[in-house]
Wavefront OBJ file of the C-alpha trace (Angstrom):
o trace
v 0.000 0.000 0.000
v 2.779 2.439 0.909
v 4.583 1.635 -2.328
v 1.578 2.276 -4.524
v 0.745 5.514 -2.677
v 4.339 6.642 -3.046
v 4.211 5.969 -6.776
v 0.968 7.930 -7.121
v 2.645 11.045 -5.632
v 5.315 11.158 -8.349
v 4.847 12.757 -11.727
v 5.244 10.684 -14.874
v 8.561 12.425 -15.637
v 9.894 11.764 -12.121
v 8.997 8.096 -12.341
v 10.496 7.729 -15.805
v 13.730 9.534 -14.904
v 14.217 7.429 -11.789
v 12.892 4.177 -13.217
v 10.648 3.994 -10.140
v 8.037 1.258 -10.165
v 7.083 -0.227 -6.830
v 6.780 -3.938 -6.310
v 3.643 -5.885 -5.428
v 3.698 -8.691 -2.859
v 3.097 -11.201 -5.663
v 6.189 -10.047 -7.532
v 8.278 -9.904 -4.348
v 7.561 -13.583 -3.762
v 8.617 -14.392 -7.309
v 12.090 -13.446 -6.083
v 12.349 -14.178 -2.360
v 10.672 -17.601 -2.494
v 13.318 -19.313 -4.658
v 16.140 -17.175 -3.255
v 15.696 -18.265 0.384
v 12.109 -18.518 1.646
v 11.201 -21.894 0.117
v 14.316 -23.396 1.667
v 13.573 -21.995 5.120
v 9.988 -23.245 5.019
v 11.212 -26.713 4.033
v 13.642 -26.656 6.969
v 10.791 -25.690 9.296
v 8.633 -28.556 8.097
v 11.571 -30.914 8.491
v 12.194 -29.737 12.044
v 8.525 -30.092 12.944
v 8.502 -33.653 11.594
v 11.254 -34.794 13.972
v 10.295 -36.809 17.050
v 9.547 -34.880 20.237
v 10.971 -37.628 22.424
v 14.656 -37.210 23.113
v 14.636 -33.523 22.196
v 15.290 -33.969 18.468
v 12.422 -31.694 17.468
v 13.341 -29.042 20.035
v 16.988 -29.023 18.965
v 16.076 -28.689 15.289
v 13.606 -25.870 15.985
v 16.136 -23.972 18.105
v 18.814 -24.407 15.440
v 16.515 -23.001 12.759
v 15.482 -20.165 15.075
v 19.124 -19.184 15.538
v 19.695 -19.436 11.786
v 16.922 -17.043 10.791
v 17.903 -14.678 13.605
v 21.408 -14.469 12.150
v 20.364 -13.605 8.585
v 21.144 -10.124 7.252
v 19.531 -8.564 4.175
v 20.300 -5.644 1.868
v 18.020 -4.065 -0.715
v 20.180 -1.492 -2.530
v 17.192 -0.033 -4.421
v 14.645 -0.344 -1.644
v 12.084 2.319 -2.593
v 9.396 2.342 0.086
v 10.731 -0.872 1.580
v 8.361 -3.460 0.129
v 10.997 -6.198 -0.250
v 12.388 -5.618 3.232
v 8.966 -5.434 4.869
v 7.622 -8.590 3.233
v 10.817 -10.491 4.023
v 10.691 -9.379 7.659
v 7.058 -10.459 7.973
v 7.789 -13.862 6.430
v 10.718 -14.498 8.773
v 8.616 -13.455 11.752
v 5.866 -15.845 10.642
v 8.426 -18.647 10.671
v 9.698 -17.474 14.046
v 6.182 -17.294 15.501
v 5.519 -20.834 14.314
v 8.763 -22.011 15.932
v 7.807 -20.322 19.217
v 4.339 -21.880 19.100
v 5.882 -25.311 18.446
v 8.304 -24.930 21.356
v 5.497 -23.768 23.611
v 3.363 -26.745 22.583
v 6.265 -29.052 23.455
v 6.625 -27.397 26.870
v 10.114 -26.140 26.018
v 9.665 -22.398 25.601
v 9.413 -21.335 29.248
v 11.942 -23.979 30.295
v 14.591 -22.816 27.873
v 14.027 -19.063 27.929
v 12.841 -18.137 31.383
v 10.539 -15.244 32.158
v 12.974 -12.352 31.641
v 14.257 -13.098 28.114
v 12.539 -11.820 24.989
v 12.138 -14.884 22.728
v 11.782 -12.746 19.559
v 15.153 -12.807 17.813
v 14.326 -11.593 14.285
v 14.784 -7.822 14.352
v 14.134 -5.057 11.854
v 17.705 -3.941 12.598
v 18.798 -6.916 10.470
v 17.359 -5.236 7.362
v 19.272 -2.677 5.326
v 18.272 -0.538 2.376
v 19.597 2.172 0.069
v 17.224 4.537 -1.701
v 17.852 7.779 -3.583
v 14.449 9.326 -2.730
v 14.388 10.807 0.774
v 10.634 10.512 1.272
v 10.722 6.861 0.224
v 13.426 6.245 2.878
v 11.097 7.611 5.563
v 8.232 5.471 4.238
v 10.448 2.356 4.339
v 11.374 2.916 7.995
v 7.735 3.512 8.906
v 6.543 0.424 7.036
v 9.035 -1.759 8.910
v 7.975 -0.337 12.277
v 4.349 -1.122 11.433
v 5.334 -4.620 10.305
v 7.130 -5.137 13.625
v 3.963 -4.297 15.557
v 1.871 -6.580 13.332
v 4.280 -9.468 13.937
v 4.206 -8.851 17.697
v 0.407 -9.079 17.594
v 0.774 -12.576 16.170
v 3.476 -13.520 18.682
v 1.256 -12.522 21.585
v -1.207 -15.242 20.649
v 1.490 -17.542 22.105
v 3.462 -15.297 24.482
v 2.016 -12.321 26.328
v 3.702 -9.235 27.758
v 6.249 -8.626 24.997
v 7.862 -5.144 25.007
v 6.467 -2.783 22.364
v 7.371 0.807 23.218
v 9.607 2.690 22.892
v 10.940 1.475 19.565
v 14.413 0.146 20.296
v 15.300 -1.353 16.901
v 15.403 0.366 13.573
v 15.992 -0.719 10.018
v 19.114 0.726 8.461
v 17.803 2.742 5.515
v 20.274 5.135 3.924
v 19.502 7.811 1.362
v 21.856 8.009 -1.567
v 22.834 6.802 -5.014
v 23.434 3.073 -4.574
v 25.779 2.912 -7.559
v 28.085 5.487 -5.966
v 27.837 4.465 -2.315
v 30.053 1.824 -0.743
v 27.511 -0.768 0.429
v 30.017 -1.971 3.026
v 29.481 1.264 4.955
v 25.895 0.211 5.583
v 26.446 -3.539 6.006
v 29.856 -5.199 5.513
v 29.754 -7.608 2.599
v 31.109 -10.459 4.724
v 28.053 -10.100 7.023
v 25.338 -9.979 4.358
v 23.462 -13.150 3.434
v 21.118 -11.900 0.703
v 21.029 -8.905 -1.626
v 17.701 -8.454 -3.398
v 15.426 -5.885 -4.930
v 13.945 -4.155 -7.903
v 16.459 -1.665 -9.343
v 15.310 1.096 -11.710
v 13.815 0.144 -15.079
v 15.887 2.360 -17.387
v 16.966 1.125 -20.809
v 20.395 1.833 -22.236
v 19.057 4.593 -24.495
v 17.077 6.366 -21.741
v 19.934 6.863 -19.267
v 20.835 10.424 -18.305
v 24.430 11.637 -18.456
v 24.673 11.173 -14.686
v 23.369 7.620 -14.945
v 25.859 6.821 -17.700
v 28.604 8.087 -15.403
v 27.215 5.820 -12.651
v 27.630 2.876 -15.005
v 31.190 3.830 -15.928
v 32.104 4.034 -12.251
v 30.624 0.596 -11.541
v 31.804 -1.267 -14.638
v 35.076 0.625 -15.258
v 36.786 -0.715 -18.403
v 34.145 -3.456 -18.696
v 31.400 -0.925 -19.404
v 29.336 -1.601 -22.501
v 27.083 1.245 -23.586
v 24.297 -1.203 -24.419
v 23.855 -2.312 -20.808
v 20.628 -1.281 -19.043
v 20.948 0.740 -15.871
v 19.832 -2.222 -13.741
v 23.010 -4.121 -14.598
v 24.975 -1.757 -12.378
v 23.289 -3.398 -9.369
v 24.178 -6.872 -10.625
v 27.834 -5.895 -10.944
v 28.043 -4.211 -7.551
v 26.290 -7.122 -5.834
v 28.692 -9.613 -7.435
v 31.644 -7.775 -5.926
v 29.963 -6.985 -2.606
v 28.736 -10.448 -1.529
v 31.758 -11.846 0.277
v 30.123 -14.008 2.968
v 30.253 -17.739 2.348
v 26.900 -18.821 0.932
v 25.727 -15.283 0.180
v 23.429 -14.899 -2.818
v 21.711 -12.117 -4.723
v 18.708 -11.707 -7.000
v 17.024 -8.824 -8.787
v 13.949 -8.066 -10.813
v 15.207 -6.767 -14.135
v 14.091 -5.617 -17.533
v 14.202 -8.642 -19.830
v 16.459 -6.897 -22.336
v 19.531 -7.960 -20.329
v 18.959 -11.490 -21.662
v 18.648 -10.456 -25.294
v 21.310 -9.696 -27.868
v 24.466 -7.714 -27.254
v 24.072 -7.084 -23.466
v 24.148 -10.816 -22.658
v 27.896 -11.352 -22.905
v 28.682 -7.924 -21.446
v 26.703 -8.697 -18.270
v 27.037 -12.430 -17.719
v 30.649 -13.124 -18.693
v 32.138 -10.929 -15.918
v 29.804 -12.514 -13.342
v 30.675 -16.053 -14.461
v 34.378 -15.176 -14.511
v 34.029 -14.110 -10.863
v 32.624 -17.512 -9.919
v 28.895 -16.748 -9.949
v 26.302 -19.187 -11.299
v 22.618 -18.682 -12.037
v 20.673 -20.287 -9.184
v 17.234 -19.641 -10.624
v 15.470 -17.506 -13.188
v 11.902 -16.574 -13.936
v 10.814 -16.160 -17.539
v 9.558 -12.852 -18.834
v 6.279 -11.460 -17.480
v 4.455 -8.160 -17.788
v 5.105 -5.805 -14.900
v 2.201 -5.147 -12.589
v 1.926 -3.164 -9.359
v -0.669 -2.129 -6.792
v -1.448 1.185 -8.459
v -3.092 2.576 -11.569
v 0.377 3.383 -12.938
v 1.971 0.328 -14.532
v 5.374 0.242 -16.170
v 5.082 -0.699 -19.829
v 7.851 -3.267 -19.641
v 8.368 -6.996 -19.460
v 10.643 -8.177 -16.676
v 12.524 -11.233 -15.501
v 13.948 -12.361 -12.155
v 17.464 -13.804 -11.880
v 19.184 -15.150 -8.774
v 22.912 -15.864 -8.453
v 24.951 -18.109 -6.182
v 28.580 -19.160 -5.911
v 27.637 -22.650 -4.741
v 27.714 -25.393 -7.351
v 24.358 -27.155 -7.220
v 23.705 -28.607 -10.645
v 21.283 -27.047 -13.080
v 19.554 -23.768 -12.338
v 15.784 -23.787 -11.806
v 13.651 -22.039 -14.412
v 10.237 -20.786 -13.290
v 7.504 -19.825 -15.748
l 1 2 3 4 5 6 7 8 9 10 11 12 13 14 15 16 17 18 19 20 21 22 23 24 25 26 27 28 29 30 31 32 33 34 35 36 37 38 39 40 41 42 43 44 45 46 47 48 49 50 51 52 53 54 55 56 57 58 59 60 61 62 63 64 65 66 67 68 69 70 71 72 73 74 75 76 77 78 79 80 81 82 83 84 85 86 87 88 89 90 91 92 93 94 95 96 97 98 99 100 101 102 103 104 105 106 107 108 109 110 111 112 113 114 115 116 117 118 119 120 121 122 123 124 125 126 127 128 129 130 131 132 133 134 135 136 137 138 139 140 141 142 143 144 145 146 147 148 149 150 151 152 153 154 155 156 157 158 159 160 161 162 163 164 165 166 167 168 169 170 171 172 173 174 175 176 177 178 179 180 181 182 183 184 185 186 187 188 189 190 191 192 193 194 195 196 197 198 199 200 201 202 203 204 205 206 207 208 209 210 211 212 213 214 215 216 217 218 219 220 221 222 223 224 225 226 227 228 229 230 231 232 233 234 235 236 237 238 239 240 241 242 243 244 245 246 247 248 249 250 251 252 253 254 255 256 257 258 259 260 261 262 263 264 265 266 267 268 269 270 271 272 273 274 275 276 277 278 279 280 281 282 283 284 285 286 287 288 289 290 291 292 293 294 295 296 297 298 299 300 301 302 303 304 305 306 307 308 309 310 311 312 313
């Protein structure tokens, strides 16, 4: 809702210049599900299927709880925070289910005691970069609201959780993501997933400043036919230094057609990246009356060898 309202406030020229088109929940899940969420849900179901006797189920649930609490996310084109907010809510849903399972097994109070907050997934684990100052404020507000919504659900299992004052905050920084050092916001060896929906700006629509952004990112590898979005792919490929870190973006489908293909994918492959998954071209849609007249794809990258990439249609 915030994203669509934000888009409505911008003029057509502002949206076109910035490539700003906010992402619906449906399209967010086209990216985050294969990137990490499907795997986490499968782990949860596996943990829940373990036997209660002997503590196997409890141990598996606690291990998964610690895992999701340790994840760190960056959206370097975060807009009004839709990707970060939906990801936070999904992780908190998993966490709430874990807490309910532990409570059902009689382990929650035993393990945690009365003076320890069992909620470990924090909005402070979520980081974003956005060039529009108002959108940055909207992103922070959306995450605060999401935190309160998730606490409502938690209190169906555990009562008396602290709510005010707000002690955690998402790390949302205003600036040009192609010129900022992402490590200043979140060190690359601490980040697990980079994701988002960078600006939809074709190679012929870039401004002089945007062309300079691309030269700074790509250096002597810059090809003038590359869409603006490819700058985020290149920066993410150099930024993700943590073992097992992965990244995925929504992108204009032109990056998979013709001359830009080799210019984008060869440097990524040379750096050890492999396509983890891809989603075939679909028409862009959003929760507003303003719809970008483009077809987009989703591509996720990993350094882990895992056989063939998954193609979603």
